[in-house]
N, C-alpha and C positions, 0 to 999 in steps of 0.2 A: 168274358164280365156278362152278373146276371144285374140286370136293373129291374127290382120289384116297381111295380107304380100302386098302388097304394088311394086305391078307392073315395077312399075318408080320411084323404090327408091329413085337416082339421084337429078330428076325433083323437086321432098317433100324437096327433103332437100333446095336444089336452090332458090324453094317457103318461106320455113320458114327463110333462110337467107336476101327478100330481102323485107318479114314484117320484120322481127328483122330490117333494118335496113332501115326502111320507122317508125319505130318509137324510134328509134334517130333521124330519118334527122329532125320528130314532136318536139320531145324534145328537137330540139339545137334552131330551131327556134323561140320554146316557148320565152324558154331564153335569145337569142340578142333582139326580141318588145317587154321585158320589162327590159331591162339596157341600162342604159340614158347614153352618155357620156355628161360633164356636161362642157364648157368653156365659159373662160371672166371671175373664178372664182377673188376675190379680194387676192391676196402673202397669206396676216392673214391669213384667212380662215383654221381649218382645221375638220378634220374629223365632227366630235361634233356636230360642224357650220353647214357641209354641210349634215348632217341628220339632222337639227336639219328646214333646208327648208322645205325639204324632204319628210319628215316624213306625213306630214298631209295630202299626199293626195294618202297615200298608204302602205302596212303596206311593208317597205326597209328589206330586206333578205341581203342586204350588198352592203358598201360601204369606199371609198377612196378613200383619196387624193395623185394624182402622185408628187411626193418631186421629190428633184435631188439625189441620192444614195450619188454625195459626198457633196454638206452642207446643208441636209438635204430644203432646200428650199421650200415651191412648187410652180412649175410651171405653176401655175393657168388654170386646169384642174383637172376635175377625174369625176372617174362614181361611180354609180344608179341605184342601180342594186334591181329591185321592185318581191314582190310573182304574181302580172298578168298581162302581157301584157295592160289592162282596168287602172291599177293602175301605169301606168310608160303614158298609153295616157294623164290621169288626170293630168299627174304632167311637162306634159309634154302640157298640154295649160294652163297650169297656171301656167308658169315659166318662162317658152323663153317668150325672153325678154324681164322680171323683172330685175330692179335694186334692186342689194342691193352694197351695202356700196360704193354709185358711179363707180359702174363695170355694165354694163351692160350683163348679164345672156343669154350663145345661149347653152339650152337644148336638142335634137335628142336623136335618137334610137340609140347606137350606132354602130359595126361591125370591122370588125378587122383592116382595115387604122387607126379604130377612136382616134387619137392621134399622129399620124404615124407622119407630117407631124409638130410637135410643135416642138419636143425634134429635133438638127441637125443631129441624127443619128438613117435611122429610124425603127431599132431595142431598139431603149430602148423606148417609150411608152409600145409598148402592153409590156415591159418584166414588166414595172409598172402595171399596167393594169393586166397583167396576176401572179403576187407575188399573192398569197394569205394575205389574215390584218396576222400581228402573232394576237397568241391566246392573247399573256398581253391587245393590243389593244380591243380585240372586250369585255376582263374587264372589260375599266377606264371607258369604258361611262355609262354610269347613265341615262337610262331617268324616271323621277320622275315627278308625276299625279295627281292630286288632288292640288291647293299650291290653297291657298289665292291668286283672279288673280290681290291686292293692290300690288303681289312681288311684286321684283327685284328682276336683279342676283347677287345685296348685300347680300339680303333675304336668296338669296338660295347661295349664296357664302357662311353663316354664318349658315348652316342646316349644312353642308359641311363638316364643317374645322376643324372639333374636332375629329373627323374623318383619316384626313392625311389632303393636300400641293396640292389647284385646278386647274388646266392647265388651263382649263379655261370652264364657266358654258355662257347657252342662256336660257332668257324666249318663250316657241313660242306666237311668234301673231297670228292671226288677219289679212292676206293680206290683206284683205277691209280694218276694221276697224281699225288696230290696240293698238287694248286693247287682255288683252293677253288670252293666251285658255286654261288658268288652268292648261300647261306642261307644262315642258323643260327640259337640259340637264344637263345633269352638267359627265364631265374628270377632275379624280382624279392622280395627278404624278403618286402612285401609286397605279396597280388592285387591290393590296394584297388588302387597303385599302374603296378599294370602294367594297370587298367582305365586309368588318368590316362592311363601311355601309348601302346598304342592308341589312343586316341585321339588323341593328341597327332598322329602322325604318322604313322598311315593312311593 
C-alpha cells in the first residue's frame, strides 16, 4: 500500500470542493435547459393532455399543470421536463406558437421566475412548480402504443372502462397530417384501476 502525503492538503481540499461544485452546476444547467415553461394552456387541459402534446418530441420525465390550490382549477400554464436538452429544443421549435383548442401556446425554457408573474403572489407559482407530483398522479396516467389507426377516444375509453372510471383520454395525432400516431394516453380516476388495466392489457 502506497500512501501519498500532500504538503498542501488544504489546497487539495479546495480544488476538490470547486470540482464538486462545478459538477453540481453542470447538472443544474442541464436540468434547466431541458425544463420547459408552457403558458397559454386552455383552462380545461389536464396533465394527461399536456403529456400527450409534448410526448411526441422526446422522453418526458415529469409534467405538471399548475392549479389553484383553493379551487383546483388550472392556472393556464404548466411545466414539462425532458430527459435531454435536445428534446426540449425540439419541443420548443414544434410547439411554441402552436394553437390548441383555440389557444396559442407559449413554450420556452423555464427559469426561476417562470410563472411568477402569473399569480398575484410571486411565491405562489414557484411553490406550484416546485412541489413534486404526488405518487398517485404518476400511476393513474397510462400510455398505450399499438392502437388501431382508426380508433378515437371513444374506443380508447371502451377499452379501459371495464377496469374503472376514466377521467380523461387522448389519441396522439401527427401535427402535420392530423392522423393518429397509433398511441394514446388514458387517465383513470383511481390509480389502482390504472395498475389493474396495465396488468391485464399489457
